[in-house]
C-alpha positions in Angstrom: -70.3 -8.6 -12.7 -67.4 -9.9 -10.9 -67.9 -7.4 -7.9 -71.5 -8.7 -7.6 -70.4 -12.2 -7.6 -67.7 -11.6 -5.0 -70.1 -9.6 -2.6 -73.0 -12.3 -3.1 -70.7 -15.1 -2.3 -69.3 -13.3 0.5 -72.4 -12.4 2.3 -73.8 -16.1 1.5 -71.1 -17.3 3.5 -71.5 -14.8 6.4 -67.7 -13.5 5.9 -66.9 -10.0 6.3 -64.7 -7.8 3.7 -62.0 -7.8 6.5 -61.9 -11.7 6.8 -61.7 -12.3 3.0 -59.4 -9.6 2.7 -57.0 -11.6 5.6 -57.7 -14.4 3.8 -56.6 -13.0 0.3 -53.5 -11.1 1.8 -55.1 -7.8 0.7 -56.3 -4.9 2.6 -60.3 -4.5 3.3 -60.2 -1.4 1.2 -59.1 -3.6 -2.0 -61.9 -6.3 -1.3 -64.4 -3.2 -1.0 -62.7 -2.1 -4.4 -63.2 -5.2 -6.0 -67.1 -5.7 -4.8 -67.5 -2.2 -6.4 -66.1 -2.7 -9.7 -63.5 -0.4 -9.0 -60.7 -2.5 -9.4 -60.2 -5.9 -10.5 -58.4 -8.4 -8.9 -55.1 -9.5 -10.3 -55.1 -13.3 -11.7 -53.4 -14.6 -8.2 -56.2 -13.1 -6.1 -59.0 -14.1 -8.4 -57.8 -17.6 -8.2 -57.5 -17.7 -4.6 -61.0 -15.7 -4.4 -62.4 -18.9 -6.3 -60.9 -21.0 -4.4 -62.2 -19.4 -1.1 -65.5 -19.9 -2.1 -65.3 -23.3 -3.9 -66.6 -21.9 -7.5 -64.7 -21.5 -10.5 -63.1 -18.4 -11.7 -65.3 -18.8 -14.9 -68.4 -18.5 -12.7 -67.0 -15.3 -10.9 -66.3 -13.9 -14.1 -70.0 -14.5 -15.2 -68.9 -16.9 -17.9 -71.0 -19.7 -16.6 -73.7 -19.5 -13.9 -72.6 -23.2 -12.7 -70.6 -22.3 -9.1 -68.6 -25.2 -9.8 -67.5 -28.5 -11.8 -69.0 -30.6 -9.4 -72.4 -28.7 -9.8 -72.4 -29.6 -13.5 -71.4 -33.3 -13.0 -74.2 -33.7 -10.3 -76.7 -32.6 -12.8 -75.4 -34.8 -15.4 -75.8 -37.9 -13.6 -79.0 -37.1 -11.6 -81.4 -39.0 -13.9 -79.2 -42.4 -13.0 -79.8 -43.3 -9.5 -76.8 -45.5 -9.1 -74.2 -43.1 -10.4 -76.0 -40.3 -8.7 -75.4 -42.1 -5.1 -71.8 -43.2 -6.2 -71.0 -39.6 -7.5 -72.0 -38.1 -4.1 -69.8 -40.1 -2.1 -66.8 -39.6 -4.9 -66.9 -35.5 -5.1 -65.7 -35.2 -1.9 -62.3 -37.1 -2.6 -59.4 -34.8 -2.5 -57.3 -36.9 -4.8 -59.9 -36.6 -7.7 -60.8 -32.7 -7.5 -58.5 -31.7 -10.4 -60.4 -34.2 -12.8 -63.8 -32.6 -11.6 -62.1 -28.8 -12.9 -61.9 -30.6 -16.3 -65.4 -31.3 -16.8 -66.6 -27.7 -18.0 -65.5 -29.0 -21.5 -67.1 -32.0 -21.4 -71.1 -32.9 -22.3 -73.7 -34.5 -19.7 -73.1 -37.6 -21.9 -69.5 -37.6 -21.7 -69.3 -36.8 -17.7 -71.8 -39.9 -17.4 -68.8 -42.3 -19.2 -66.3 -40.9 -17.1 -68.2 -41.4 -13.7 -68.8 -44.7 -14.8 -65.2 -45.9 -15.7 -64.4 -44.5 -12.4 -67.1 -46.4 -10.7 -65.7 -49.6 -12.4 -62.8 -49.0 -11.7 -63.2 -48.1 -7.6 -65.6 -51.6 -7.9 -62.7 -53.7 -9.4 -60.4 -52.3 -6.5 -63.1 -53.0 -3.9 -63.0 -56.4 -5.3 -59.4 -57.1 -5.0 -59.4 -56.0 -1.3 
């Protein structure tokens, strides 16, 4: 499963094994071994792979089919046009990316509550400016 996901993501992004290997600091042969399932990347390389493709380690390992926490949040707020619009501007903010990574343990209802709180804070800060 891990090897298949790495290969699928690499091809989808249009990256060669050699290019991925260069980013990871490993040989292109090592990437081939990861993709074929002959070797499992160590935890630090696994995290680098996840970061490179903007997915979670859980996605790479097959523990979830959600590419990234931001996909889960998008799904949770999709039925609320105001929150959905706010989320689409918010999800690109570097200062909140750590928060988004923590959402995997939250229900859609809890995710909505958090996005509403962030929106209320943002609205209040915009009033003060």
